[in-house]
C-alpha positions in Angstrom: 56.3 82.8 89.7 59.1 84.9 88.2 58.4 88.4 86.8 60.2 89.5 83.7 62.3 92.6 84.2 63.6 92.9 80.7 67.2 93.1 79.5 69.2 94.7 82.4 72.5 94.2 84.1 71.0 93.0 87.4 74.0 91.0 88.4 74.4 90.6 92.1 76.9 91.5 93.5 79.6 93.2 91.4 83.0 94.0 92.9 84.2 97.5 93.8 87.6 97.8 92.1 89.7 100.9 91.7 91.6 100.8 88.4 94.9 102.7 88.3 96.5 104.0 85.1 99.0 106.7 84.0 98.1 109.2 81.4 100.2 110.2 78.4 102.3 112.6 80.6 102.7 110.1 83.4 100.1 111.6 85.8 98.6 108.9 88.0 94.9 108.4 87.6 92.3 106.1 89.3 88.7 105.2 88.5 86.2 103.0 90.3 84.7 100.3 88.2 81.9 97.8 89.1 82.0 96.0 85.8 84.8 93.6 86.5 85.6 90.0 87.3 87.8 87.0 86.8 87.9 85.9 83.1 90.6 83.1 83.2 92.6 81.2 85.8 95.5 80.0 83.6 96.9 82.5 82.7 95.3 84.5 85.6 93.3 87.3 84.0 90.7 89.8 85.0 88.3 91.8 82.9 87.1 95.4 83.3 84.6 97.2 81.1 85.0 100.9 80.5 83.1 103.4 78.3 85.3 105.1 75.6 84.3 108.5 77.0 86.3 107.9 80.2 89.7 109.3 80.9 90.8 105.9 82.1 90.0 104.4 78.7 92.5 106.7 76.9 95.1 106.1 79.6 94.7 102.3 79.4 94.9 102.3 75.6 98.1 104.4 75.8 100.0 102.5 78.5 98.6 99.0 77.9 98.7 98.3 81.6 96.5 98.8 84.7 96.2 97.9 88.4 93.2 96.8 90.3 93.3 98.1 93.9 90.6 96.4 96.0 89.4 98.8 98.8 88.2 97.8 102.2 84.8 99.1 103.1 86.2 101.8 105.3 87.1 103.6 102.0 83.6 103.5 100.6 83.3 107.3 100.3 86.6 107.6 98.5 85.7 104.7 96.1 82.4 106.4 95.4 84.0 109.8 94.7 86.7 108.2 92.5 84.0 106.7 90.4 82.1 110.0 89.9 85.0 112.5 89.3 87.1 112.6 86.1 90.9 112.5 86.1 90.7 115.0 83.2 89.5 117.6 85.7 91.1 116.8 89.0 93.8 114.8 90.7 91.8 112.1 92.5 94.7 111.0 94.6 95.2 114.6 95.9 91.4 115.1 96.4 91.0 111.9 98.4 94.3 112.0 100.3 95.1 108.5 99.0 98.7 107.6 98.0 99.8 106.7 94.5 102.5 104.0 94.3 104.2 103.0 91.0 103.6 99.3 90.3 106.6 97.1 90.3 105.8 95.1 87.1 103.5 97.2 85.0 103.4 100.9 84.0 100.5 101.9 86.3 99.9 103.2 89.8 98.1 101.6 92.6 96.4 102.8 95.9 98.8 102.2 98.8 96.0 102.3 101.4 94.0 99.4 99.8 94.9 95.9 101.0 94.9 94.0 97.7 96.6 95.0 94.4 96.6 93.2 91.1 99.2 94.4 88.5 97.9 93.7 85.0 99.3 93.9 81.5 96.7 94.4 78.8 96.3 91.3 76.6 92.9 91.8 74.9 90.2 94.4 74.2 86.7 93.7 72.9 84.3 96.4 71.8 80.9 95.3 73.0 78.6 98.3 72.6 78.7 101.2 75.0 81.7 99.5 76.8 85.0 98.0 75.9 86.1 95.0 77.8 89.8 95.1 78.8 91.4 91.8 79.7 94.5 92.1 81.8 96.8 89.3 82.7 97.7 89.4 86.3 101.5 89.6 86.5 101.7 90.1 90.3 99.4 90.3 93.3 100.4 92.4 96.3 98.7 92.1 99.7 99.1 93.8 103.0 100.4 91.2 105.5 97.4 92.1 107.8 95.0 90.4 105.4 96.9 87.2 105.0 96.1 84.0 106.8 98.7 81.6 108.4 99.7 80.1 105.0 100.0 83.5 103.2 96.6 83.6 101.4 94.4 86.7 101.5 91.2 86.2 103.5 88.0 88.0 102.6 87.0 88.7 106.2 90.4 90.5 106.7 90.2 92.4 103.4 86.7 93.5 104.3 85.8 94.4 100.7 82.5 96.0 99.5 80.3 95.2 96.6 78.1 97.2 94.4 74.4 96.7 93.8 73.6 97.5 90.2 69.9 97.9 90.5 69.9 100.5 93.3 73.5 101.8 92.8 74.3 101.1 96.5 77.4 99.8 98.2 77.1 96.8 100.5 79.4 94.9 103.0 79.7 91.1 102.5 77.8 88.8 104.9 78.7 85.8 107.0 80.7 82.7 106.1 78.3 79.9 104.8 80.4 76.8 104.2 83.7 75.6 102.9 83.8 75.2 99.1 84.1 72.0 97.2 82.8 69.9 100.1 79.1 69.3 99.4 78.1 65.6 99.3 76.9 64.9 95.7 74.7 62.0 96.8 72.6 64.4 98.9 71.1 65.7 95.7 70.6 62.4 93.9 67.0 61.5 93.1 67.8 57.7 93.1 
C-alpha cells in the first residue's frame, strides 16, 4: 500500500548542474541548480528553475544567455558550495579555484574543469510561483575528449556525474548499467 506524502518535489533523481552567467558588469558568476532537465529535443532545449531572489536570476534576465556545466562527482564539494554561496557577495570561481571560460556562442561563462558544457540562449521564461522556469535553446555542446566514446558521443560512465536527492538534500553517484534502451521485447508484456 502506498502512503500519501502530500504535495512535494520528491522527484528522483535531479541533475546537478552549474549554471554560468555574466552580471551587468561582465563579472562571471556560477550557481548550482538541481531544478533542471530536458524540455525539448527539436530544437534542443533545457529548462532550469531559479528563484527571483538569486543573483543568477538577475544575470540571466540581463544577458539572456547561460551555460550548463555538468560536474563530475569529484567536484561535489565545489558544486555544493557554489549552490550555497551568492555571487553578490563573493567570486565563486576564485573561492573554489575553478576556471571561468567565455563561451564561444553565448554571452556566458562555463567551468573549464567540468567535462560537459551546454551553451544556451534564453528563449522562454515562465513565472510559476516561487521559481521562474528559464528555457534555453542549446546552441552548442562542448565535451572533454576523455568522456567521448569511439563515435564521439559522451558516455555517462566517463562523465561520472552526480545527482541530487531532493528529500534528504544529499548528492549521489549513479549506479550500474542496466540495459540498452529501446530494445525491450513488447510481446513480453502482452496479456494475450
